[in-house]
N, C-alpha and C positions, 0 to 999 in steps of 0.2 A: 799739157796736160795740168790738171791743180794739181796743188800741194800736196803734204802729209799730212796726219794727225796723228795723235796717240791713243793705243789703244790699251785698257785695261778691259779685259774679256768674262770675266764671273760674271753674272746679274746676281750671284749670293756669295759665293765667297771672296776674298781679297788675292786674287794675283797683283805682281807688278805688272806696271805699263810698259809699253818700250816703240820706238818710233815705227811706222810701218810705212812699207813704201810706198810712191804711187804708183806702181806696176801692178797688176791683176797676175796673183802669183798661180803655176799650173795649179797647185789645190783648189783654187777657186773654182778655176774653170771644172777642174773634174768632177768638181762637189755640184754647180748647177747647169753642168749639162748630163748627170747622172738621172735618172727614173726612179730613183728611190725617193722616199721621204720620209717623214714622222706619219702623216697620213696615211700612209701608202704599206707600211709592217704594220701598224693598227689594226688596218683591214683584213691583213690579213690573220695578225691574230687580235681578234678584241678585248683578249686575258693580258694584254700587252701593257702596259700605262705607257703612256706618250713619254714621262718622263727617260725609262727604260728605252724607247724606241731613240730619245735622242743621241744618247750613252751607245747604241748598238752602232751608231751614223757616225756621228761627230763626235765624240769621246774621244780623251787624247789615242785611246792604245788604238780606235778602231782610223782615227787620222795617220797614225804613226806606218800602219800597215799598210794605210792608202798608198802613203805618200812613198815606199819603200816598192812596193808595187808598180807606181808610176816610173820612178827613178830607172826601173829594168826596163819596162817598154820603150822611153826614149832610148837609153843606151844600146838597145836591140834594134830598136830605128835607125839609131846612129851607123853602128855596128853592119848594118845590112843584114840582121839574123830576123827582123821585121820589116814587113814590104808598105804597112800600113801607118801612115805618118797618126800620130799623139793628135789629138782634137786639141790641143793648148801648144803644141808647137808653132812657134814664128805668129804672124800675125801683128800688126800694130795696136795701139792699144783700144783703138772705138771699138777694131775687131775681135777683139780679146773681149769688150763689153755686150758687142753684140751675141758671142757665142751665149752669154750666161743669163740668158732670157728665152722664154717661150713663147715668141712674141705674134705667133699663128699669121694673119693676114694683113698685120698690123706693121708698117716701118718704123722705127723710132729716129727721129731726130739728130740730128748731131747735138745739138745741144741737152736735150734730155741724156742721150748715153754720155756725155763728161760729167754728168751731176751724177745718173747710175755708176759709170766706174770709180769715184769717189768712192761712190757709199759701198760698193764692192771689197775697195781696199782694207776698209774698216773689218773686214770680216779674216782676216789671213792670219792672226794668232790665235780666235776661236770662235766657229760661226754660230755661238751661241749668242754673239752681241745682234743676228738679225730678229732674234727671235720666230724666223720661220725656216724651215729647210731651204738651205739657198736651191734647191732645184725648183723650187716655186717660188722665190723671190721677183724673177721677171718675169711679167706675164700680158693680160690684156683683157679688157673686158670694155663693159657699156655703164652711163649714167642717164637713168631714163630721169631720176630725180633730184632735187636739191632743196632742202627747208632751211632756209633761212631766217629765225624767228625766235617767240619765245617760247620755253617751256612746253604749255599750252601743244601747241601746233608739231613740236617735237615728237612727243609723247604719242599724239594723236596716230603717227604715220607708225610710230613702232608696235603701238595697238591693234591697226590695222595689217601690219605686217604677222603678228602674234596668230591673232585667230585667223587668217587664211593659210597657216600652216600647217603642212599634211603628215609629218611626220616626227618636226624637232626644231627645236628652238633651243640655240644657245645665244644668253645672255650675259654681257660682261659690263661690268662701271665701275669707277673708282670707289663713288659714295652712293649706299643708298639709305633712302630716310625716309620714312614713313609721311606722306607728302598727296596734296591736290596728283600731285605729277604720277609719284607710285600707283595712284589708283588708277590713273588709266590703263598702267599695267596689269595692275593684279585683277583689272576687270575683265580684261582682255586674257590673261591666264582661265578663268571661270567662264568664259565662251569658248574657246578654244578647246575647255575640258566639255562643254557642254553640247559642242557638235562633235568632238569625233566619239562620245557616249551614241550619237545618232548615226554617226557611220559604224560604228563599231569598231574602232579601233584605236590604240595606246599612243600616246605622243608619249616623247622623252624630252624634259623640260631641263636646260643647265642651266644654271643662273653662278655670273661668279663677281664676289666684290670683295671693299677694301674696305673693312672696319678694324682700326688698330685693336687689336686682343693681346692682352701677356703673353697668352698663349704660344704667339710667333715670336719671339724669341727664342724660343724653340722649338717650332711647327711651323713655317711660314706658308704652306698649304693644310687649311684643315676644314673637313666636310661637317656644315654649321649643323645643330640637332635641330630638329624643328621647335621644339621651347623655344629657341631663341630667334630663329625665323621669323616664326609665326608670333613673337611676341609684339608689344606696345612699337618700339623701336621700328625692328623692320616692317611687318606687317604683312608678308608671304602670304598664301593662304595655304591652310591649312591639311596636310594631305591628305586627310577625311575627306575634304571638301573638293575636291578635285580627283574625286577615284581615278579615273582616266589617263590621268598623268603621273608618269613616274619622275619626280623632280628630286635632283640632289642641289646642294646651296655650296658653294667653296666660299673660303674665307681666307683671299692672300696678300699676306706683304713681307719682306723682306726686308728683315731690320736691320739696323734701325732708318736709316731714309730711303728704303727702297719702294716708292710705294705704286701698288698698280693703280695708275693713272691713267688705263686705257678704257676706253667707251666704244661698242660695237657689239652687233649680235648679226648671227647669220641663222637663217633662215632654210632646213630641208634642203641646205649647200648649193641653193638656187640664187638665194640674194644676201647681199650684203650691207648692216647698214654701217656707217663708219660716223663720230659724231662727237660734238665736243663737249658736251653735255655729262653732268651727274644724274641721278634720278633724285630728284629734290627742287623743290619750289625756292625760287630766286627770281631777280629781277631781268635777268640775263637774256640777249640778243643770242643764239645759240646756231650751229651751223649741222645739219645731216646730211652726208651722203650718199646714193641707195646705188648701189653696185651690184652690177651682175656678169656672167660670164667665166670666162675660166678664170678671175683675179679673185673669186670667190672661194676657191680650191684655197688657195693664199692664205684666206682669212682665217676657214678652217681649219688651215694647217697650225696657225699660229695660236688658235682658240685652244687645241689640243697640248700643246706643248705652254700655254699659260695653266692651262687646268691642271699638267703635269699627272694627277692621280689616273690610278686603270677604273674608270668609269664604267659606273654599275647601275643601269643597264650602261653596254655602246650605244650610240649614237647609231640611229636608224640608216643613215644614209652614207656609212663608210665604204658600200662594196658603188656607190654611185656621186662620182668627180663630177660637177660642173662642166671641165672640160670634153666628158662625153656629148652632153647633155647640146645636141646642134641649135635647139630652140630660146632664145630670151624668154623669161617671164611674161617681160610687158611689151606684148606686141600690139599695142596701138602706136597711132604716128602722133606725133605731137603737130604735126605741120599743118595738119588738115584743118581747115576751120569749119565750123560749125557755127558759127554765130547767132542762128535762129535759135538752136539747142541752149547756147549758154543765154540766150533774152529772154528765153521761158522759162529761167531757173535762178534770172534776176536779176539780170545785167541791166534791166532797166530801172533798177533801183539803185545802181551804182556801183556796179562791181565793173572790174578793168576788163569793157566789151572790147573782142578782137584782141586781147595780147594773148590770151593763153588757146590756143584752139583743141578742141576736145573731145571726145568721144565717149559719151554718157551712158553708163550701162550697169547700176546698183539695182537695185530694187527697187531703191526710193527717187528712182529717176520715172518710174513708171508714171506718174501724176505729174508731168511737167508745168502744170500750170502754179504748183505749190511750192514754194520756199525749202530749198535740203532745211532741214534741221540741222542745227550745230551740233557737234558730235564732243559730248561734255561725260563726267563721271558721274553726274545723277539721271545724263539721257543720252548712254551709249547710241552710235546708228555708228555701225561698219559698212566702211565701202565693200566690195565687188576688185575694183584693180585701180590703178594710181588717176586714172583718169576720174573716177567716181571722188576720191578725196580731193583731187584739184579744186574740183567742180562745190563741193561741199565748204574748202577753204574760201575761194572768191565770194562765196552766198553768206559765209559766216562775216566775212568782212565787210561785207557791204552795208553801206551806211543807213541805219534805223529812223524811217519818220522824223523830221524837224535834225537829223546828223547831217554833219559833212564827213567826208572822207578823213579828213583830218581825225574828227571825233570817234571816228571808228579805229582808227588806227591808235590812239589813245586807250580806248575799250580794252584794245589786245594788249599792246602793253600793259598797261594796270594788271589782267587777269587774276591770280589768287592773293597777291601778296601786295599791291598798290591800288586797289579797287576805292575808285572814286577820285583820284590824284588827278587834279585837272591836267593839259598839255601848256605849252607854252603859247599864250595868245597872240603872240608876233611871231608862232611859227608858221610857213608858207605854206598854200592850199597844193595838194602835187596836181602839177599839168597833165591832161590827158597822156596815156601810154610811160607815167612817171609816177601811176601811182604804187604803193607798197606792195610784194608782193612775196609773202610767205610761200607761198608751192610755187617753184620752178621746174617745170617739164622739160626736159631734152629731147632729140631726136633720140630713138632707142636701139637704134637696124646698125650704127657706124660702130665699130671698137674701136677704142685709143690703145695704143702700149700705156701698163702700169707696170707700176715697181711697188713693192713695200718696202719704208724706209721708215725700220723701228729701230727701238732702243729697249735694251734690257736693262731691269731692275739692279740700282746699285746701293745696298745699303751703307759703306762704310762715311765716315764723316768727310774723307779726302776728295779732291772735285778730280782723283784719277782719270774714272770713266767716262773720258772725255770722246773717244772715237769710236763711234760707232755710225751707221747709217746714217741715222736721221739727221746726226750733228753734221759729219761729210756731207751731205744733199743739201743741208742748209746755208755750209757754208762753200761749199762748189757751187750754189746756184748766184750768189752773189760774187765768187769770181769768176764765173765763165760770165754772164749776163754781159750786155753789151750797151742795152737801151734805158731799163724802167726795170726795178723791183718793186713788189708791194708787200708792205709785209704787216698782219694783220693777226696782234697778239691780244691778251688779257693786261699780261706783263713781258715787261722787256729788260735787260738789263745781264743777260749770258756774257759773260768775259770773252769769249772766243765769237762772240757776236759783235761786241763794239767796233771793235778794228777793222773788222772786217766792213763795216758798213761804211766805214771812216776811207778803207781803200777803194769801193766802190764809188762814192763819193769822188774823190781824190781822183779815177779813172775817167768818169766822165757818164757814171750813171746817176741815173734819178732816183732813188731809193724814197720809195714813199713807206709812213710807217703809222698805221693807225691803233693806236694802245686804249687801255680805259683809263680816265684818268683817278688816282689814288688806288688803283684796282690789287686787292692784299696788301696795301702798305703795312701794316703790322709786322707781316711774315716777311717781310723784305726788310725790314728794319733790322732783323739777325748778323750778328756778322759774315762776313762770308759769302751772303747772298746778292750782294751784287748791288743794293740801294732800290728806293721806291722810284717809280716813273721817272714822278719829275726833275729826280738829279740826275737820273740816267739822261734825261731830254736837255738839260742844262749843259752838262759836260758833252756830249753827243756834239751840241751845239760848238762849243766852246773848242772843242777840239778839229774843229773844221775849221780853217783860215776863210776869212772872206773874200781875199783877195790873193792872188792876182788870176788864177783860174777860176773861181766863183766857185768851189767846190760846195760851201754850205749853202750856196742858192738850190745843189741839188737834192739837198735833203728837206725832204719834206713831210714834220712831224703833226701829224692829228691827234688830239684828244677824240674818242666816241662823240658824237653826239647824235642822239636817238630821232628818230622820224618826225614825232612831235614836240621838238625842242631847236632854242639857235644856240645854246651854249653848252656847254660840256655840265655835268652833273656827276660830282665827288661820291665816289664808288659808297662810303662809309654811310649814304644817303640811303644806299640799295633801292633807289628810284626808278635807274636808266645805267645800266652795264652790257659792254659786250665781251662776250665770253670766246668767239671766234675766234678759232687756228687756221689762217692761213695762209701759203705765199705764194704769190704769182710771179714770173722771171720771163721775160720781153713778151708779156702776152702772148704766150707759149707752151708754158711748162707751169702745173702747179702741183703744189706741195698742199694736203687738207688731210686734217686725223685730229689726234689729242693733245700732243703737245704744243708748253707755252713757250716763248721765247726767253724763259728766264732760267736761273740758276737749279732750278729743282728738276726740271724737263730734260734740262743739257748735261746734268751731271748725274741724276739719279734714279728717276723713276722710270718705271717701262712705260713705253709710247707706242703705237702705231698709229700709221700717216701711210698715204698712200700718194703717190709721184704720179700725175696725168700727163700724157703728150698730146696737148690739143687745145690749138689756140681759138677754135670756136667756144667752144667749152667754158677757156680763161677769157673770153668776152663774156660770159652770159653769168658766171658766178661775180666780174667785179662790176658788172651792169649791175646785180640783185645785192650786192653786198656792199657796195660802195655806194650806189645810186639810189635807189627804188628804195633799199629797206632802210636808208638812214642818214642823216643831216654832214654826219664827220667834216665829207668833202668840202660844203657849202660853210661851214659855220666852225671847224673843229681846228684850225689849222694853228700851232704857236708864231712867238714872234721867230723870226730869221736869225734875229740877236744873237738872242739869250735864252730859245727854248721856252718861253711863259706865256702861256695864253691870257689873253687882256681883251677885253670887250671894249667899244668904243669909245667908252669911258674911262681907260686906261686900268678898270678895276679886274684883278686875277678873282678865280672861281673862290666861290664862298666853301668854305669846308676844308676846302685843301690842304694837304698838309704843308706844302711849300718847299721849296728846294733847296732849303736850309734843315726838314726834315724836322721829328716829332717834338714838340712840346716837354721842357722836362730837362733838354738835353742826353747826353748821350745816355745817361743812366732811366731817363725816361724811353728813351725810344731800344734798348735794351728791354725792358721789361713788356712794352709796348708789343718788340718782336718773339715774346717769350709766348706772351695770351695768342698774338696770333698763330705764332706755330701752333699750338692746343687746341684751336680751330680752325686751323686744316684737318688734323687726325680726326676729330670729330664733326666733321663734315660742315663746320658753319663757317670758317674763311672763305677765302678764295680760294680756288684750286680748279 
């Protein structure tokens, strides 16, 4: 079993850290096998704040009482006073890890359980590190859809999920900025209000974000007044505009550095969306995963814990857990080919014919001789189901008359922030079957084992808060991999991660890193931030000996290259960047979500990530994330000797900061770092 980690439990407070055991404690088994959770307590008493529910279950007094009772049960069993063996008694470590999840009809693999085991060990001192009730940390579910694209495509799916809501929506993001992206969401809120009025029902809407405020120095969570959230900077609908929706808006930040970096949405406690993006306009490639099944209860529980305060009104689905709902929301079969229907809606104009089998069922599909209009903020077109969204996405990306597919891709990547920017004329056209695929439907009938591997926010400037389920899972993935690890992140500089990558390469594992050149360089120039991406690449290659075991050859380091480019573009240009966060281990287990591989995400920010045990899904994610939707594998690899990218003529990337750092020396780098940190708080920097 893999090694131990440091623990610093409180997300808001400042307790000392200590070494944790690499054995799952009896306490953790009791908490994970319990039927109680924050969401179950709030369901029984809607007047109870989730923060109070947490204290009743997992506060210091509650844990001491539970430990005392458990010791008595064990003593009674060992002395013959009790005939029932305690659930936590005995068993090897993988058996104990298996006990700590509600896997339903699925059976986790050994690799998944080894990683999950190490994530559980991080909870021994204080379960709050999980940012989910331990009884809901391990679960299962389905993934009917993934979106890997720029912001408009991400928020299009979010907007469709909102308008299809029946009772409630809980939307959380790190930063919300009045933008074209936010208008997709606010348009959907107004449409949801209209539909609720027609049905004669009320909808409950909760929005949680982190827009740094001096008030959070003494009040990390505060409800935002309508004058603030309906103002120009956020521009949410005023309550008078949406009379059929009860909306509350919460601003949350743990001072000083404990950013609420999570980005997710839970709708009707039936579906959950977990994504990499904030709600703002930028040039980023992003990733969204649509989840269904009992794992939604885990994300719902996490959402309540993040909200912390009493909800007024409460969420209507509090008595309707997804685990009791036997029917998935998406019942269409992605493997059933309907090529003739696809062609009739525009495949003959260049859509990727035959790649995505669909059942088209939206009202826009009634006249299949007319291509589906694009869903925009000026002209919204909502679909009844995922199949309709996929069809509309395909048609929107089909080349217009006189366009090639690659020119259509450039049009998509430019969207609102780089309109008219030409693609690289040397970029290769995509062969059939390899066209850019923003909406990736998956089979929706076979569930996968899943687990939430999160981290709680931590405000102090120290790096003590390292032992969290998120960090433990990432390290364990590298330690337990036998063949390959793919790491996709905008940044990579976390101090525990670097030696873990080196050790994996020396052990014979091929580690593939796909990072964005120059992403958030300004912020990473501050002391104790780990360094900017170019320096880390150089240092990593230098740390690996080229011989005798050729460990350096097993490090495959790439800068992100967009689908219409043949070379990396420095992030400072704000033209082609990637903000995807994904790790895939041995092609079998994936960790996707909010967390970057940088110092901030490892030591401070609240992050939400889902670990999925499924080789077929991992293969589809890698094929889309690294193959169809970007050219990184083809053009982005750095030189194996020094970790620097150069073109065929030996030139480095124009506008890159360089291995040596910022112009102006140490002082200039510090000033630029301070400016970058301020930009992060304001939402204008990379985050």
